[in-house]
VODREN-733404 format. One record per residue (C-alpha): residue in one letter; z, y, x. Coordinates in steps of 0.25 Angstrom, whole numbers, plus 5000, padded with zeros to 4 digits. Each point is the difference from the previous one (the first is absolute). Layout:
<recs>
aZYX...
</recs>
This chain:
<recs>
m561657885962l501049905010a500850075010a499749975017y500649865001h500049935016s499149904997p498849964990e500949884995d501050084997a499250104991v499549874992a501449954998a500550144994v498649984991k500449884996t501550034996m499650104991p499949984985q498649974996s500050124989e500350105010r498949975010l498850095000n498949884997s500949974988p499149994989d500950094991f500350085011v499050134995d500749984984h501350005007y499850115008r499450094988k501149984991a501150035012v499050135001a500250034984a501449975000y500350105011q499150114993d500849984988q501450025008l499450135005a499450054988a501449964993k500750075013r499150134996r500350004986r501650015003r499850105011e498950074990d501250004987a501150045010k499350125002r499750034986r501549984998q500550095012n499050124994l500749994985k501350084997a501049994989v500150114990s501350034994
</recs>
């Protein structure tokens, strides 16, 4: 997943400057990716719960 480069040498140089852990052929890339996806899904679920709680609070009216 690299952008277009002017020459193959530029592309190779770009890959060599990337940290080893960010390369697609890194041994732990899949595990890192799955953890990142799980964390993102957790963030979305928390955001959804906050939004639902806010809606629920809007429906409640104080009676005095």
